[in-house]
N, C-alpha and C positions, 0 to 999 in steps of 0.2 A: 482835042488832044492836049490841052490845056491847061484841065479842067480833071485831066484821071491822076496824077498827083494830091492832087486836093481831095478826091476823093482815097484813096490809099490814105494816109494822112486821117480822112476821117473814124474810115474802117478802124483803125492799128489801134488811137483811140478809141475807139467806142469797145472795138476784141479787149482794148486792156481795163477800160469799166465797168462790164461785164466780170470779166472775171474779179472785179477782186465789191462788185457786185455780190456773186456767185458763192465767196468764202463767206462774206457777209452771211451770207444760208445757212451756212456748215456751223457756223461760228452758233447764231440763233439756234440752229439745228443739236450741238452739244448741248447749248444749255438746257434746253429744253426739256431732253433725254437728265442729263442732271440731275438739273432741278427733280424728277417723276421720281427717278428710284433713287435718288445717295439725300435728297432734301427733304421726299416726301418726310419725315416724322418729324420736322422744323414748323413744316406752314402750318399746327397747330398751335405751336405758337405765335405765328402772325395774325392768324383771325382765326376765328369762330367758325367761320366755317369753311368745308375742303377749296382750295383758290385751284381757280381753270386758267392760268397765268404759264406754266408745265407747256397744259398743251396747246397752247397760245402762242409758245414761243416754239412749238413741235410744226406746228400747223403753217405758221410765218414761213419760218424756216427751210420746213418743204416747199412751202412755195417761191419762194425766193431762189431756191436751189432750180428748181424746175424751167421758171421763166427768168437765169442768170444762161441754163442750158440755150432755153429757146434762141436766149437775143443774141451767145453767138453764137448760131446757127443763123440767123435773120439777119447777122449781118454779113455772113460768110455769103447767104446766097443774094446778097441784096433785093430783096425780097422788097418791094416800097409796104404794100398792106403786113405783113410784119413786122415790119418796123414800126407803120404806128400802132399796130396792138402793143408792142414792146415800149414803147413813149409811155402811153395810158398807163399801163402798169407800173411802169413808174414812176411818174404823175401821183398816184394814185398810194406808192408806196412811204412819199413824202410830203403827204399830205400824212395818212397815218400816224405816220413815226413823230410829224411834225407839230399833234393834235397830243401823241400822246405825252411827245416828252412840256408838253405848254401844262396840261395836265398834273404831271407828278411835280412841276416845280407850283402849283397853284396848292396842292394838299398836300407837298411834302409835312406838311406839320400834322396835319391828320392823319397820316401815317405812322409818324412817327408816338405817335400817341394810343392809337388803335396796338401801335404790337405793344410798347410797355401794354397796355393797361390790361392785354391779352396775356403776358408772359406772368405778370402777378398775379391776377385768377387762378393761373395755376398753378403759381407757388402756394397760397392761399390753398386753392382745395387739393395739393400734394396727395397722394395715401399710398404713390411704391408703386402702384402698378399699374395706371391704366397705361393708356397711348401717351397723353400730355406727361405724369409725373419722369415717364425713360426717358421724352423728349429732353424732361429736365436737368434730370440726372448726369442726361451724354453733356449736356452744356457747362452743368455746372464742370464736369470732368477737363474737357477741354478746353476751357477757358479759364480755369484754373481759382476760380470765382463761385459764389455762396448767396442766395439769394437776390433780391432787385437793387437793392442799394448798397446793403451790405450782409451780413448773417444772420443780422435782429428780425432782417423780416421773417426768417423764420418764429421767430416766438409768440408770432399772430398769426400763425396759421393752426389747421386740428392736429394736421400729423403732428405736431410737438409734443401735445400732450401725451401721448402714446411712444412716441417715438426716438421723438426727441428734434437735431438736425440732419439731417440726410447722410448719409457716408461719403456720398459723395460733394460733399465737399470737403474734404478730409484733407491736411497736407497731401500726408501716410496714413493709407490705411489702417498697418500695422500697429501703427498710434496711436487708432480710435474706438472705443470702447461704446456699447451702447450703452450704460451708466455715464462718462462724461459728453457722450452727445444731450444727454435730455440735463444736464446742468451748463447755464449759463456762461457760471462760471469761466468753467472747463472751459466749457467746449469752444468759446473766444481766442485761448491756445490753440487748438487743436485744426480750424478750420481756414480755408482761406478769405486775405482779406479784401481780395479785389473786387471792386461795383460792374457786376456786369450788365444794371442797367446805365454806363456808364459807355462799359464795351459795345454794346446793341446799341444807343444813341449815335456814336461815332460811325460803327460801320453801317448804319442804316442811313447817314448824313452823307457819310463817302459814297456809298452805290448809288445813290438818287441823285447825286450830282454828274458819280460816274457816266450816269444813266443818260443824264437831261447835254453832258457834252454828247456823248455819242451819236443820237435822236435825230439834235440842231444839226 
């Protein structure tokens, strides 16, 4: 009789924890699906090869959602073997997240370097038609930027000789003519001056730090 209140208290705490665990699974699942269907064009600017991260996040989210529900069920039933299985799964998830957090911290500089290298390559090989070129245009429009470090990055691209600076760099689309974008002096007054490299590096640094904090 003396241990019954304690058991009830532990059950309530475990149910609350299982609910929070289930919510994190839903978040991971949502992020994985968002990355897969909304950010897929930008993955070409992050890596030279297709990324498996969306599938990993989606799969992990589904697994956590299912085991979160299993944990709630096991807690309500009070079945010892179910609770032991749930404890083993929680331990595995903790180890995986710890390893991922440590790996992200160790390789953060390499990740940022690869990102900027891949984006620079996409700019230099821009043709206005490929998937990477379309992604570059989208980034420049949405971030109101031009090039990697600034608009002069485009002078070294193959596209500049025939098409000048891409229209996606223009501050005002109606004010940008093809002849203006081929003239380095005139184009300087027509395009955005923001530094995409600085923005992307800051965003990537923020995402990595946030990811490490959430995982650890």
